[in-house]
VEXFISE-961791 format. One line per 10 residues: their letters; for each residue x, z, y of C-alpha. Coordinates in Angstrom, 3 decimals, always signed. Example, Ala and Ser with C-alpha at 12.3 -4.5 7.8 and 13.67 -1.06 7.14 Angstrom:
as> +12.300 +7.800 -4.500 | +13.670 +7.140 -1.060
// end
This chain:
mklhnvnvdv> +161.649 +49.316 +111.015 | +163.423 +51.356 +108.385 | +162.420 +54.977 +107.394 | +164.604 +56.757 +104.843 | +166.421 +53.421 +104.133 | +163.146 +51.669 +103.339 | +162.147 +48.530 +105.124 | +158.634 +49.607 +106.203 | +157.729 +46.154 +107.504 | +158.473 +44.482 +104.175
iretidrgkd> +156.299 +47.158 +102.503 | +153.412 +46.436 +104.924 | +153.792 +42.592 +104.342 | +153.633 +43.256 +100.520 | +150.488 +45.362 +100.907 | +148.848 +42.627 +103.008 | +149.829 +39.979 +100.494 | +148.373 +42.130 +97.711 | +145.028 +42.502 +99.554 | +144.747 +38.724 +99.682
eastirfpln> +145.877 +38.011 +96.074 | +146.541 +40.952 +93.914 | +148.469 +38.851 +91.259 | +151.296 +38.406 +93.719 | +152.257 +42.167 +93.566 | +151.466 +42.882 +89.939 | +154.405 +42.848 +87.602 | +153.841 +43.098 +83.860 | +156.074 +45.729 +82.330 | +156.793 +46.928 +78.831
vsgrwqaeeg> +158.300 +50.380 +78.476 | +159.849 +51.663 +75.266 | +161.952 +54.742 +74.483 | +162.121 +58.170 +72.953 | +161.712 +61.731 +73.784 | +164.586 +64.125 +73.415 | +164.655 +67.868 +73.025 | +168.403 +68.428 +73.067 | +169.728 +70.835 +75.718 | +171.563 +69.020 +78.515
kpqftgkknh> +170.122 +65.643 +77.667 | +167.434 +63.721 +79.544 | +163.963 +64.348 +78.355 | +163.232 +60.690 +77.940 | +165.426 +57.590 +77.608 | +164.056 +54.138 +77.501 | +164.149 +50.490 +78.445 | +161.977 +48.580 +80.796 | +161.297 +44.947 +80.065 | +160.011 +43.175 +83.196
lrnvspscfw> +158.058 +40.192 +81.835 | +158.975 +37.913 +84.669 | +162.406 +36.560 +83.688 | +164.188 +39.709 +84.756 | +166.852 +41.281 +82.624 | +165.761 +44.559 +80.898 | +166.988 +47.775 +82.423 | +167.633 +51.163 +80.877 | +166.449 +54.488 +82.443 | +166.337 +58.197 +81.760
qdrqi> +164.084 +60.734 +83.086 | +164.166 +64.606 +83.448 | +161.193 +66.521 +84.632 | +162.289 +68.891 +87.361 | +160.198 +72.011 +87.959
// end
């Protein structure tokens, strides 16, 4: 079943797997970055390092009020 393009059955399977063995759904993550105060720029830019042989990914975040 999909809800808003999310495979709900897979989410439920992941939850059940985590109840049996939490280490199967925990992923170590390092986040580094910097805050910015410039108008028109994201408030925070950073890099996520997934510590399970996954390439780092960059992200930016704005707080919407």
